C-alpha positions in Angstrom: 121.8 77.3 85.8 119.9 79.7 83.8 121.9 82.0 81.5 121.9 85.7 81.6 119.7 86.1 78.5 117.2 83.7 80.1 116.9 85.8 83.3 116.8 89.0 81.4 114.0 87.6 79.2 112.0 86.4 82.4 112.5 89.7 84.1 111.1 91.4 81.0 108.0 89.4 80.8 107.3 89.6 84.6 107.5 93.5 84.3 105.1 93.5 81.5 102.4 90.9 82.3 102.5 91.0 86.3 102.5 94.8 86.3 99.5 95.0 83.9 97.6 92.4 86.1 98.6 94.3 89.2 97.6 97.7 87.7 94.1 96.4 86.9 93.4 94.8 90.2 94.9 97.7 92.2 92.7 100.3 90.4 89.5 98.3 90.3 89.9 96.9 94.0 90.5 100.4 95.5 87.6 102.1 93.6 85.4 99.4 95.0 86.8 99.8 98.3 86.0 103.6 98.3 82.5 103.0 97.1 81.9 100.5 100.1 83.5 102.4 102.9 82.2 105.8 101.8 78.6 104.6 101.0 77.8 102.9 104.2 77.2 104.9 107.4 78.3 102.1 109.7 81.8 102.2 108.0 82.2 106.0 108.0 81.8 106.0 111.8 84.5 103.6 112.6 88.3 104.5 112.8 89.6 101.5 111.3 87.5 101.9 108.2 88.9 105.6 108.1 92.3 104.1 107.8 91.3 101.7 105.1 89.6 104.3 103.2 92.4 106.7 103.2 94.8 103.9 102.2 92.6 103.1 99.2 92.4 106.6 98.1 96.2 107.1 98.4 97.1 103.7 96.8 95.6 105.0 93.5 98.5 107.5 93.1 101.0 104.8 92.2 99.3 103.5 89.1 100.6 105.5 86.0 104.0 105.4 84.4 106.1 107.8 82.5 109.6 109.2 82.1 109.3 112.9 81.4 111.1 115.3 83.8 107.9 116.6 85.2 106.7 113.1 86.1 110.2 111.9 87.4 109.8 114.8 90.0 106.2 114.8 90.8 105.7 110.9 90.9 108.7 110.6 93.5 107.1 113.7 95.4 103.6 112.0 95.7 105.2 108.6 96.4 106.9 110.1 99.5 103.5 111.8 100.5 101.5 108.7 100.2 104.0 106.3 101.6 104.3 108.2 104.8 100.5 108.4 104.9 100.2 104.6 105.7 101.1 105.4 109.4 99.8 109.0 109.8 96.0 108.6 108.7 94.6 109.2 112.4 91.7 111.5 112.3 93.0 114.2 114.5 96.6 114.0 113.1 95.8 113.8 109.5 96.1 117.6 108.6 99.1 118.2 110.5 100.8 115.1 109.1 99.8 116.1 105.6 101.6 119.5 105.8 104.7 117.7 107.2 104.7 115.3 104.2 104.5 118.1 101.7 107.5 119.9 103.4 109.5 116.6 103.6 109.1 115.9 99.9 110.3 119.3 98.6 114.1 118.1 98.4 112.7 115.3 96.0 111.3 118.1 93.7 114.5 119.8 93.6 117.0 116.9 93.2 115.0 114.3 91.3 115.8 114.4 87.7 115.6 112.4 84.3 118.6 111.0 82.8 119.3 109.0 79.6 121.9 105.9 79.7 124.7 106.3 77.3 124.8 102.8 76.7 121.2 101.7 76.4 119.6 105.0 75.7 116.9 104.2 78.2 115.4 107.1 80.2 115.1 106.8 83.9 114.4 109.0 86.9 117.2 109.3 89.6 118.6 111.6 92.2 121.9 113.2 91.3 122.8 114.9 94.6 125.0 112.3 96.4 124.0 113.4 100.1 120.3 113.4 99.4 120.5 110.1 97.5 122.0 108.3 100.7 119.3 109.8 102.7 116.5 108.7 100.3 118.0 105.1 100.0 118.6 104.6 103.7 116.4 107.1 105.7 113.4 107.3 103.5 113.1 104.0 101.7 114.4 101.7 104.2 113.2 103.3 107.4 110.3 105.6 106.7 108.7 104.0 103.8 109.5 100.4 104.6 110.7 99.2 108.1 108.6 101.8 110.1 105.1 100.9 108.4 106.1 97.1 109.0 106.8 97.8 112.6 103.7 99.8 113.1 101.2 97.6 111.1 102.6 94.6 113.0 101.9 96.4 116.4 98.4 97.5 115.4 97.7 94.1 113.8 98.5 92.5 117.2 96.3 95.1 118.9 93.6 94.3 116.3 93.9 90.6 117.1 93.6 91.3 120.8 90.5 93.4 120.2 88.9 90.4 118.0 89.4 88.2 121.0 87.9 90.7 123.4 84.8 91.4 121.4 82.9 88.5 122.5 83.1 89.8 126.2 81.9 93.2 125.5 78.4 94.3 126.2 77.7 96.2 122.9 74.9 95.9 120.2 75.4 92.8 118.0 75.6 95.0 114.8 78.3 97.1 116.3 80.3 94.1 117.6 80.2 92.3 114.2 81.3 95.5 112.4 84.1 96.0 114.8 85.2 92.4 114.4 85.1 92.6 110.7 87.1 95.8 110.5 89.6 94.5 113.0 90.0 91.4 110.9 90.9 93.5 107.8 93.4 95.5 109.6 95.1 92.2 110.8 95.1 90.9 107.2 96.6 94.2 106.0 99.4 93.7 108.8 100.2 90.2 108.0 100.3 90.7 104.1 102.5 93.8 104.5 105.0 91.9 106.5 105.5 89.2 104.1 105.9 91.4 101.0 107.8 94.5 102.4 110.4 92.5 104.5 111.9 90.9 101.2 112.0 94.3 99.5 113.8 95.7 102.5 116.3 93.0 102.3 116.9 93.3 98.6 117.2 97.2 98.8 119.9 96.8 101.5 121.9 94.3 99.5 121.6 96.4 96.4 123.2 99.5 97.9 125.8 97.6 100.0 127.5 95.7 97.2 129.3 96.8 94.1 129.1 94.5 91.3 130.0 94.5 87.7 127.2 95.1 85.4 128.4 92.2 83.1 128.6 89.8 86.0 126.2 86.9 86.5 125.6 87.9 90.2 124.6 91.4 88.9 122.0 89.9 86.7 120.7 87.7 89.6 120.5 90.7 91.8 118.5 92.7 89.1 116.2 89.7 88.7 115.5 89.8 92.6 115.0 93.6 92.4 112.3 93.1 89.8 110.8 90.2 91.6 110.5 92.0 95.1 109.4 95.2 93.5 106.5 93.4 91.9 105.7 91.6 95.3 105.7 95.0 96.9 103.3 96.3 94.3 101.2 93.1 94.7 100.5 94.3 98.2 98.4 97.1 96.9 96.6 94.9 94.4 95.7 92.0 96.6 94.7 93.9 99.8 91.6 95.5 97.9 90.6 92.2 96.8 90.8 90.6 100.3 88.9 93.6 101.8 86.0 93.1 99.1 85.9 89.3 99.9 85.6 90.0 103.7 82.8 92.5 103.0 80.6 90.5 100.8 77.8 89.0 102.9 79.2 90.4 106.2 78.1 94.0 106.0 75.8 94.8 109.1 
């Protein structure tokens, strides 16, 4: 059984090296996604490509790290806006949903603050209002930002799979049919990958806020290691998806 020191060391190394790799892949991949989806007319005219373009643009928001008070407030604020955008990027509803997300994130600007631990002297961002903290943990993180996107992407991924099966029977031009098949496949990949990386994060988040452990206990260290691991797995979703999209686009663009 690994010791507490070993687990802490592994957790620190994961945070340093894996996060840097995710940062690089996510930034480069999403930039290339934007170049591809915005430069080709065949992609700009498709609703699936609109969703993928919007998500590539919004994913770039979560790249930087800082611990100032201003950044604590605005990073959490933009995180709410971009997280809820994952299932509100329809053409006609985009403007309305955008203003709803702006209003929804205002309490985060008010209650999010920067604190410094008295024991470790490490600065971190947290919410001090207990009522809003409960809503943020369970209402926003678990339901709006995690569970609901998984349900919706799984639903629309299933519809995309059904569309792929029906494309062979549709009397549409070959180029258009291949484009629709390609974009439907990309949405399906997004749905499957999101399910396997977000569900562990949801489980870990529920366990973390449902149990009270001593910070000196071995179980607490195990839980913190799991938190770090699932969080990096969640970030990996935004780094791998652009690579998958680029792979599926190369050599298949009509």
